[in-house]
N, C-alpha and C positions, 0 to 999 in steps of 0.2 A: 281368468282374464289376464292377458299378457301385460306385463309391466314394462314401461319404457324408461330408459335412463335419460336424464337431462343432457342436452347437447353441450359439449365442451367448447366454449368460446374463448378459452384462456389464451389461445394463440392468434386470435383475430387482431389485425392491426388497423387502426383508424388514423385519421388525420384531421386537422382543424378545418371547419367548414369554410372559413374565410380564405384558406389557401387554395381552394378548388377553382378551376376555370368554369364559369357559369355562362350559359347562353342568354340568360335573361337577367336584367337588373333594373332597378327603379329609375335610375338617371336616364338611360337610353331607350327604354322599351315600354314603360308603363303609360297607360292612357291618362288623359287629363279629365277631371270631373266636369260634367256638363254644367253650364251656367244659364240662368234664366235670361232670355233675350239674346242669346248667342246666335250668330249667323251660321249658315250651313258650312261655310268655309272654316269657321272656328271649330265647329263640331268635327269636321273632317280632319282638321289638323290635330285634334285631340285624340284621335284613335290610336291604339297601341302600335308601336313600331315593330311588328313582327307578324308572322304567319299571314292569315287572310287579309288583314288590314294593310299590311305592307305590300302584298300582291296586288291589291286594288290600287294602291298608289302607283305601282309600277305600270299597270294598265293605263291609268290616267296620263302618266308622263309619256308613255309610248304613243298614245293617241295624239296628244298635243304636239309632240315632236314630229310625228308623221304629217300632220296637217300643216304645221309651220313649214315643212319642206315640200308642200304641195304633193304629197303622196296619198294614195287612197287608204281608207280605213274600212274594211269589210267585216260586218258583224255576222257571224255564223251562229244560227240559233236552231233549237228544236221546238217541238210543239208546246212544251210547258211555259216557255217564255211568253207565248201569245195567249194561251188559255188562262194564265194567271194574271192577265190584265196589264201587261207592260207595253201595249201598243202606244199609248200616249207618250211614254218615255222614249221609245224608239223614234216616233214621229218627231219629237222635240230635238233629238240628236241629229236626225236627217235635216230638219229645217235649219238647225244651227251650223250645219256643215261639219260637225264632229264625226259623223259616220257618213260614208259616201255610197255604200251599197249594203244590202242585206241578203244573205244566203240562208235559205230555210229548207227543211224537208217537207214531205207531203202533209204530215200531221199539222205543222204550223200553218200551211196554206188553208187547210180545212177549217181549223179553228178561226182563222182570220176571216174567212168567207162567212162562216156561220154567225160570228159576232156582228159583222157588217150588215147581215140580213135580218136577224131577229134580236140582236143584242144579248145573246146567250150562246153557250157552247159546252162541250165536255159531256158526252153521252155516258150514262150510267151503264158501264159494261156488264156488271154482274146482274143487273135487272133484266137485260134483254138478250144476253148471249145465248141462254138456253133455248129461247124461242126462235133463234135464227134471224132476229131483226136488227142485230148490231150492224151499223154502217150502211143502212139502206134508206136513209132520209132522202126524199125525192129531190129537194132543192140542192142538197150537198152534192149529190151525184150528177145532177144535170145543170146546175146553175152557174158553175164557174166558167163555162166556155162561152164567152161573148166576143170572140175575135171577129173583126169585120171581114166580110168577103172581099175579094180583089175589086178595088174601085168602088166599094160601097160603104155605107155607114154601118156601125155596129148592129149586129142582128142577134137578139137574145135567143139562146138555145133553150131546150126543154128545162123548165123549172126556174128560169132566170126571171128576176123582177127587180124593182127598185130596192136599193139597199139603204134603208133609212138611217142606219147607224154607221155608215162609212163616212170617214172624214174627207175633206177636199184633197185632191191629188197633190202630191209634193211636186212643185215645178222642177224640171230638170235644169242643170246648169247650162250656161251658154255653149252652144255647139253640140251638146249631148242630145237635145231633142231632134236635131237634124240627122245626127248619126243614127239614132234609134229608128227614125222613120226610114232611112235608107236601108238599114238592116232588115226591117220588116218587109219592105218592098222586095228586096232581094230574096228573102225566104219565100214570099208568095210566088215570085217568078219561078223559083225552082220547084215549088210544090204544085203550082197551078191553082186556078180558082176552085172554090168548093163546087162539087157536083160535076167537075170536068171529067172527061174520060181519062182513065189512067194512061200513062205513057206506054207506048209499045215496048215489049221486052227487047233487050239488046240481043243482037244476033250472036249465036255461039261462036266462040273463038275457033279459028282453024287449028287442026292438030299440029303440034310442034313437029318440025321436020327432023328426021332421024340424023 
């Protein structure tokens, strides 16, 4: 068996710990212990002054500053925000005017629709992927399209029905409702009513002259 010699540390130089520049200290960064009966504001103020907690403070300050300056705050989210049950929080932020718009991907829209319809979501991928059934729920595939035809009332499409778990719609701010209605009417005018014959193809362009 090979024998090893002890490492020679006789030339290693050290320095006093107190002389080092440190990024974290008790006075400026440590959290405050929670107290019984404390408010959320007191709890929030007691979080440590570094890393994630300080990033959260920065987000809060940026949102407050933007809304005080009458600027929009757009919340961009993915599906996990919805499927993990944060819809009530997002709704409260919208109602309070702290968030003015929400941008989401397709999975977030699917989770939100399913929750509003049956009060549950998040399909077990591993249990159904092998059988080819993943993503083929009837209501999810056909129930999200309830856009009204031109000049008519909303017409439920395949699989659509009452959504017992959907909350009341968030009212649009003054002027926004009129602008949204005008935008939809303009889009329908360009697209044409449902079931209308497609627009004739454009005539080919004449060849460019030499």
